[in-house]
DSSP file (Angstrom, degrees, kcal/mol; ACC not computed):
  #  RESIDUE AA STRUCTURE BP1 BP2  ACC     N-H-->O    O-->H-N    N-H-->O    O-->H-N    TCO  KAPPA ALPHA  PHI   PSI    X-CA   Y-CA   Z-CA
    1    1 A X              0   0    0      0, 0.0     2,-0.1     0, 0.0     0, 0.0   0.000 360.0 360.0 360.0 154.3  -12.5  -52.1   20.2
    2    2 A X     >  -     0   0    0      1,-0.1     4,-1.8     4,-0.0     3,-0.2  -0.471 360.0-122.8 -76.8 150.0  -10.3  -52.9   17.3
    3    3 A X  H  > S+     0   0    0      1,-0.2     4,-2.1     2,-0.2     5,-0.1   0.813 111.4  56.7 -64.6 -32.0   -6.7  -51.4   17.3
    4    4 A X  H  > S+     0   0    0      2,-0.2     4,-2.2     1,-0.2    -1,-0.2   0.898 105.8  49.7 -67.6 -39.8   -7.4  -49.7   13.9
    5    5 A X  H  > S+     0   0    0      2,-0.2     4,-2.4     1,-0.2    -2,-0.2   0.921 111.3  49.0 -64.7 -44.0  -10.4  -47.9   15.3
    6    6 A X  H  X S+     0   0    0     -4,-1.8     4,-2.6     1,-0.2    -1,-0.2   0.893 110.6  51.1 -63.1 -39.9   -8.4  -46.6   18.3
    7    7 A X  H  X S+     0   0    0     -4,-2.1     4,-2.3     2,-0.2    -1,-0.2   0.896 110.7  48.4 -65.1 -40.3   -5.6  -45.5   16.0
    8    8 A X  H  X S+     0   0    0     -4,-2.2     4,-2.2     2,-0.2    -2,-0.2   0.916 112.8  47.8 -66.0 -43.3   -8.0  -43.5   13.7
    9    9 A X  H  X S+     0   0    0     -4,-2.4     4,-2.3     2,-0.2    -2,-0.2   0.927 112.5  49.2 -62.5 -45.2   -9.7  -41.9   16.7
   10   10 A X  H  X S+     0   0    0     -4,-2.6     4,-2.4     1,-0.2    -2,-0.2   0.904 110.9  49.9 -62.2 -42.0   -6.3  -41.0   18.2
   11   11 A X  H  X S+     0   0    0     -4,-2.3     4,-2.5     1,-0.2    -1,-0.2   0.898 110.6  50.4 -63.7 -40.4   -5.1  -39.5   14.9
   12   12 A X  H  X S+     0   0    0     -4,-2.2     4,-2.6     2,-0.2    -2,-0.2   0.898 110.5  49.0 -64.0 -41.2   -8.3  -37.4   14.7
   13   13 A X  H  X S+     0   0    0     -4,-2.3     4,-2.5     2,-0.2    -2,-0.2   0.916 112.4  47.8 -65.1 -43.4   -7.9  -36.1   18.2
   14   14 A X  H  X S+     0   0    0     -4,-2.4     4,-2.2     2,-0.2    -2,-0.2   0.921 113.4  48.2 -63.6 -43.7   -4.3  -35.1   17.5
   15   15 A X  H  X S+     0   0    0     -4,-2.5     4,-2.2     2,-0.2    -2,-0.2   0.929 113.0  47.0 -62.4 -47.0   -5.3  -33.4   14.2
   16   16 A X  H  X S+     0   0    0     -4,-2.6     4,-2.5     1,-0.2    -2,-0.2   0.898 112.1  51.0 -62.5 -41.9   -8.1  -31.5   15.8
   17   17 A X  H  X S+     0   0    0     -4,-2.5     4,-2.4     2,-0.2    -1,-0.2   0.889 109.2  51.1 -63.6 -40.0   -5.9  -30.4   18.7
   18   18 A X  H  X S+     0   0    0     -4,-2.2     4,-2.2     2,-0.2    -2,-0.2   0.920 111.9  46.1 -64.4 -43.7   -3.2  -29.2   16.3
   19   19 A X  H  X S+     0   0    0     -4,-2.2     4,-2.4     2,-0.2    -2,-0.2   0.924 113.0  49.9 -64.8 -44.1   -5.7  -27.1   14.3
   20   20 A X  H  X S+     0   0    0     -4,-2.5     4,-2.3     1,-0.2    -2,-0.2   0.899 110.7  50.0 -61.7 -41.8   -7.2  -25.7   17.5
   21   21 A X  H  X S+     0   0    0     -4,-2.4     4,-2.4     2,-0.2    -1,-0.2   0.917 110.3  50.4 -63.3 -43.8   -3.8  -24.8   18.9
   22   22 A X  H  X S+     0   0    0     -4,-2.2     4,-2.1     1,-0.2    -2,-0.2   0.920 111.4  48.1 -60.1 -45.1   -2.9  -23.0   15.6
   23   23 A X  H  X S+     0   0    0     -4,-2.4     4,-2.2     2,-0.2    -2,-0.2   0.911 111.0  50.3 -64.3 -43.3   -6.1  -21.0   15.6
   24   24 A X  H  X S+     0   0    0     -4,-2.3     4,-2.2     1,-0.2    -1,-0.2   0.926 112.2  46.6 -62.5 -45.1   -5.7  -20.0   19.3
   25   25 A X  H  X S+     0   0    0     -4,-2.4     4,-2.4     1,-0.2    -1,-0.2   0.864 110.7  53.2 -66.5 -34.7   -2.1  -18.8   18.6
   26   26 A X  H  X S+     0   0    0     -4,-2.1     4,-2.0    -5,-0.2    -1,-0.2   0.896 109.7  48.5 -65.3 -39.7   -3.2  -16.9   15.5
   27   27 A X  H  X S+     0   0    0     -4,-2.2     4,-1.6     2,-0.2    -2,-0.2   0.922 112.2  48.1 -65.6 -44.4   -5.9  -15.1   17.5
   28   28 A X  H  X S+     0   0    0     -4,-2.2     4,-0.7     1,-0.2    -2,-0.2   0.919 111.9  49.6 -62.8 -43.8   -3.4  -14.1   20.2
   29   29 A X  H >X S+     0   0    0     -4,-2.4     3,-0.7     1,-0.2     4,-0.6   0.881 108.9  53.0 -63.5 -39.0   -0.9  -12.9   17.7
   30   30 A X  H >< S+     0   0    0     -4,-2.0     3,-0.6     1,-0.2    -1,-0.2   0.841 105.9  53.4 -66.2 -33.7   -3.6  -10.8   15.9
   31   31 A X  H 3< S+     0   0    0     -4,-1.6    -1,-0.2     1,-0.2    -2,-0.2   0.643  99.7  62.7 -77.6 -14.1   -4.6   -9.1   19.1
   32   32 A X  H << S+     0   0    0     -4,-0.7    -1,-0.2    -3,-0.7     2,-0.2   0.696  84.5  90.5 -82.9 -19.9   -1.0   -8.0   19.9
   33   33 A X  S << S-     0   0    0     -3,-0.6     3,-0.1    -4,-0.6     2,-0.1  -0.540  83.7-113.5 -78.7 141.1   -0.7   -5.8   16.8
   34   34 A X        -     0   0    0     -2,-0.2     2,-0.3     1,-0.1    -1,-0.1  -0.369  36.9 -97.5 -70.0 154.0   -1.7   -2.1   17.1
   35   35 A X        -     0   0    0      1,-0.1    -1,-0.1    -2,-0.1     0, 0.0  -0.565  39.2-178.2 -73.1 129.5   -4.7   -0.9   15.2
   36   36 A X        +     0   0    0     -2,-0.3     2,-0.3    -3,-0.1    -1,-0.1  -0.399  40.0 108.5-128.4  55.7   -3.7    0.7   12.0
   37   37 A X    >>  +     0   0    0      4,-0.0     4,-0.7     5,-0.0     3,-0.6  -0.775  59.2  23.7-122.3 171.1   -6.9    1.9   10.5
   38   38 A X  H >> S-     0   0    0     -2,-0.3     4,-0.7     1,-0.2     3,-0.7  -0.258 119.6 -33.5  70.9-161.4   -8.5    5.3   10.0
   39   39 A X  H 3> S+     0   0    0      1,-0.2     4,-1.1     2,-0.2     3,-0.5   0.790 136.0  62.1 -69.3 -25.9   -6.4    8.4    9.9
   40   40 A X  H <4 S+     0   0    0     -3,-0.6    -1,-0.2     1,-0.2    -2,-0.2   0.854 102.5  52.3 -64.3 -33.3   -3.8    7.1   12.3
   41   41 A X  H << S+     0   0    0     -4,-0.7    -1,-0.2    -3,-0.7    -2,-0.2   0.689 103.0  58.6 -75.5 -19.2   -3.0    4.3    9.9
   42   42 A X  H >< S+     0   0    0     -4,-0.7     3,-2.2    -3,-0.5    41,-0.3   0.810  81.3  98.0 -79.1 -30.7   -2.4    6.8    7.0
   43   43 A X  T 3< S+     0   0    0     -4,-1.1    41,-0.2     1,-0.3     3,-0.1  -0.401  92.2  18.0 -64.9 127.5    0.3    8.7    8.9
   44   44 A X  T 3  S+     0   0    0     39,-2.9    -1,-0.3     1,-0.3    40,-0.1   0.281  92.0 136.0  94.8  -9.0    3.7    7.5    7.7
   45   45 A X    <   -     0   0    0     -3,-2.2    38,-2.3    38,-0.1     2,-0.5  -0.393  56.2-121.6 -70.9 148.8    2.4    5.9    4.5
   46   46 A X  E     -A   82   0A   0     36,-0.2    16,-0.4    -3,-0.1     2,-0.3  -0.803  35.0-179.1 -92.0 130.0    4.3    6.4    1.3
   47   47 A X  E     -A   81   0A   0     34,-2.9    34,-2.7    -2,-0.5     2,-0.5  -0.788  22.8-128.4-122.3 166.5    2.2    8.0   -1.5
   48   48 A X  E     -AB  80  60A   0     12,-2.0    12,-2.7    -2,-0.3     2,-0.3  -0.977  24.8-121.3-119.5 129.3    3.0    9.0   -5.1
   49   49 A X  E     - B   0  59A   0     30,-2.8    29,-3.4    -2,-0.5    10,-0.3  -0.512  25.4-177.7 -68.5 128.7    2.3   12.5   -6.4
   50   50 A X  S    S+     0   0    0      8,-2.7     2,-0.3    -2,-0.3     9,-0.2   0.719  72.7  21.6 -96.7 -29.0   -0.1   12.3   -9.4
   51   51 A X  S    S-     0   0    0      7,-1.6     2,-0.2    25,-0.1    -1,-0.1  -0.834 102.7 -77.0-128.5 169.5    0.0   16.1  -10.0
   52   52 A X        -     0   0    0     -2,-0.3     2,-0.8    25,-0.1    24,-0.2  -0.497  39.1-146.5 -66.6 133.4    2.4   18.9   -9.1
   53   53 A X  B     +F   75   0B   0     22,-2.7    22,-2.0    -2,-0.2     4,-0.2  -0.898  28.4 164.8-103.1 105.5    2.1   19.8   -5.4
   54   54 A X  S    S-     0   0    0      2,-1.3    20,-0.1    -2,-0.8    -1,-0.1  -0.409  96.5 -47.4-146.3  65.1    2.9   23.6   -5.3
   55   55 A X  S    S+     0   0    0     18,-0.1    15,-3.1    15,-0.1     2,-0.3  -0.991 140.4  35.6 -91.0 -10.9    1.7   23.6   -2.5
   56   56 A X  E     + C   0  69A   0     13,-0.2    -2,-1.3    -3,-0.1     2,-0.3  -0.723  66.0 115.6-107.7 155.3   -1.6   21.6   -3.3
   57   57 A X  E     - C   0  68A   0     11,-2.4    11,-2.9    -2,-0.3     2,-0.4  -0.924  57.1 -64.4-179.1-157.2   -2.2   18.7   -5.6
   58   58 A X  E     - C   0  67A   0     -2,-0.3    -8,-2.7     9,-0.2    -7,-1.6  -0.939  36.5-173.5-122.3 140.7   -3.2   15.1   -5.8
   59   59 A X  E     -BC  49  66A   0      7,-2.8     7,-3.4    -2,-0.4     2,-0.6  -0.925  20.1-133.1-128.6 155.9   -1.4   12.0   -4.4
   60   60 A X  E     +BC  48  65A   0    -12,-2.7   -12,-2.0    -2,-0.3     2,-0.3  -0.948  37.1 155.4-111.9 119.1   -2.2    8.3   -4.8
   61   61 A X  E >   + C   0  64A   0      3,-2.6     3,-1.7    -2,-0.6   -14,-0.1  -0.998  61.0   0.1-146.3 139.9   -2.0    6.2   -1.5
   62   62 A X  T 3  S-     0   0    0    -16,-0.4     3,-0.1    -2,-0.3    -1,-0.1   0.834 129.5 -54.1  52.5  37.8   -3.5    3.0   -0.4
   63   63 A X  T 3  S+     0   0    0      1,-0.2     2,-0.3    -3,-0.0    -1,-0.3   0.615 119.5  94.5  78.9  12.4   -5.3    2.5   -3.7
   64   64 A X  E <  S-C   61   0A   0     -3,-1.7    -3,-2.6     2,-0.0     2,-0.5  -0.966  72.5-120.0-138.5 154.3   -7.1    5.9   -3.6
   65   65 A X  E     -C   60   0A   0     -2,-0.3     2,-0.3    -5,-0.2    -5,-0.2  -0.808  36.2-173.9 -92.9 128.9   -6.5    9.4   -5.0
   66   66 A X  E     -C   59   0A   0     -7,-3.4    -7,-2.8    -2,-0.5     2,-0.3  -0.920  28.3-118.4-125.0 147.1   -6.3   12.1   -2.2
   67   67 A X  E     -Cd  58  90A   0     22,-0.7    24,-2.6    -2,-0.3     2,-0.3  -0.662  44.9-178.3 -75.7 139.3   -6.0   15.9   -2.2
   68   68 A X  E     -Cd  57  91A   0    -11,-2.9   -11,-2.4    -2,-0.3     2,-0.4  -0.971  26.4-152.8-144.1 156.0   -2.8   16.8   -0.5
   69   69 A X  E     -Cd  56  92A   0     22,-2.5    24,-2.3    -2,-0.3   -13,-0.2  -0.998  24.0-129.2-128.0 133.2   -0.7   19.8    0.5
   70   70 A X  E     - d   0  93A   0    -15,-3.1    24,-0.2    -2,-0.4   -15,-0.1  -0.557   6.0-156.8 -81.6 146.3    3.0   19.8    0.8
   71   71 A X  S    S+     0   0    0     22,-2.5     2,-0.1    -2,-0.2    23,-0.1   0.186  79.0  10.1-102.6  14.0    4.7   21.0    3.9
   72   72 A X  S    S+     0   0    0      1,-0.4    -2,-0.1    21,-0.3     3,-0.1  -0.409 109.1   6.9-153.1-131.7    8.0   21.8    2.1
   73   73 A X  S    S-     0   0    0      1,-0.1    -1,-0.4    -2,-0.1   -18,-0.1  -0.112  82.7 -82.7 -65.7 162.7    9.4   22.0   -1.3
   74   74 A X        -     0   0    0    -20,-0.1     2,-0.5    -3,-0.1   -20,-0.2  -0.417  45.7-146.2 -63.7 142.1    7.4   21.7   -4.6
   75   75 A X  B     -F   53   0B   0    -22,-2.0   -22,-2.7    -3,-0.1     2,-0.2  -0.958   5.6-145.1-119.7 130.7    6.8   18.1   -5.5
   76   76 A X    >   -     0   0    0     -2,-0.5     3,-1.8   -24,-0.2   -27,-0.3  -0.549  36.2 -82.2 -91.3 156.6    6.6   16.9   -9.1
   77   77 A X  T 3  S+     0   0    0      1,-0.2   -27,-0.2    -2,-0.2    -1,-0.1  -0.301 115.9  27.0 -56.9 137.9    4.3   14.1  -10.5
   78   78 A X  T 3  S+     0   0    0    -29,-3.4    -1,-0.2     1,-0.3     2,-0.2   0.186  90.3 124.6  94.3 -16.0    5.7   10.7   -9.9
   79   79 A X    <   -     0   0    0     -3,-1.8   -30,-2.8   -30,-0.1    -1,-0.3  -0.488  62.6-117.9 -77.4 148.4    7.8   11.6   -6.8
   80   80 A X  E     -A   48   0A   0    -32,-0.2    16,-2.3    16,-0.2     2,-0.3  -0.659  33.6-177.2 -86.6 141.1    7.2    9.7   -3.6
   81   81 A X  E     -AE  47  95A   0    -34,-2.7   -34,-2.9    -2,-0.3     2,-0.4  -0.878  21.1-129.2-131.0 163.7    5.9   11.5   -0.5
   82   82 A X  E     -AE  46  94A   0     12,-2.8    12,-1.8    -2,-0.3     2,-0.4  -0.964  23.3-123.4-117.8 132.7    5.2   10.6    3.1
   83   83 A X  E     + E   0  93A   0    -38,-2.3   -39,-2.9    -2,-0.4    10,-0.2  -0.597  33.1 170.1 -74.7 126.2    1.9   11.4    4.8
   84   84 A X  E     +     0   0A   0      8,-3.1     2,-0.3    -2,-0.4     9,-0.2   0.635  62.4   7.6-109.3 -22.0    2.5   13.4    7.9
   85   85 A X  E     - E   0  92A   0      7,-1.4     7,-2.7   -43,-0.1     2,-0.5  -0.991  55.6-143.3-160.0 150.8   -1.0   14.5    8.9
   86   86 A X  E     - E   0  91A   0     -2,-0.3     2,-0.5     5,-0.2     5,-0.2  -0.986  15.8-179.7-121.4 122.5   -4.7   13.9    7.9
   87   87 A X  E >   - E   0  90A   0      3,-3.1     3,-1.7    -2,-0.5     2,-0.5  -0.890  64.7 -60.5-122.5  98.7   -7.1   16.9    8.1
   88   88 A X  T 3  S-     0   0    0     -2,-0.5   -49,-0.0     1,-0.3     0, 0.0  -0.527 118.8 -19.4  65.1-117.8  -10.5   15.8    7.0
   89   89 A X  T 3  S+     0   0    0     -2,-0.5   -22,-0.7    -3,-0.1     2,-0.4   0.069 123.0  88.3-108.2  22.7  -10.2   14.6    3.5
   90   90 A X  E <   -dE  67  87A   0     -3,-1.7    -3,-3.1   -24,-0.1     2,-0.3  -0.968  63.7-146.3-124.6 138.2   -6.9   16.3    2.8
   91   91 A X  E     -dE  68  86A   0    -24,-2.6   -22,-2.5    -2,-0.4     2,-0.5  -0.753   5.3-143.7-102.1 147.8   -3.4   15.0    3.5
   92   92 A X  E     +dE  69  85A   0     -7,-2.7    -8,-3.1    -2,-0.3    -7,-1.4  -0.940  32.3 179.3-103.0 132.3   -0.3   16.9    4.5
   93   93 A X  E     -dE  70  83A   0    -24,-2.3   -22,-2.5    -2,-0.5     2,-0.3  -0.902  22.1-156.5-134.4 159.0    2.8   15.4    2.9
   94   94 A X  E     - E   0  82A   0    -12,-1.8   -12,-2.8    -2,-0.3     2,-0.1  -0.950  39.7 -91.7-129.9 154.7    6.6   15.9    2.7
   95   95 A X  E     - E   0  81A   0     -2,-0.3     2,-0.3   -14,-0.2   -14,-0.3  -0.422  44.8-116.7 -65.0 135.5    9.0   14.8    0.0
   96   96 A X        -     0   0    0    -16,-2.3     2,-0.3    -2,-0.1   -16,-0.2  -0.582  25.3-136.1 -74.9 130.7   10.4   11.3    0.7
   97   97 A X              0   0    0     -2,-0.3    -1,-0.0     1,-0.1    -3,-0.0  -0.652 360.0 360.0 -86.4 147.2   14.2   11.4    1.2
   98   98 A X              0   0    0     -2,-0.3    -1,-0.1     0, 0.0    -2,-0.0   0.494 360.0 360.0 -62.9 360.0   16.2    8.6   -0.5
């Protein structure tokens, strides 16, 4: 075989090996992260009050509008809150401290 053909084959093998190594490490890294979906993933999220929560109202979190109940002080529209609990389709929230 010609030296150029061997060099092209070797470069292709090195390139393929590098891509395969990257994909394997990406898969391993993805499996190490905890699952953060469903109601477990909502707890701790920061939401924005859309209506007054006194004690119930609406908040915007993760791109959706949710019914919420405050577990503390009255919350005004525009204030940030933290999700503490999910009960069905209703969130329990507390005012975010600065």
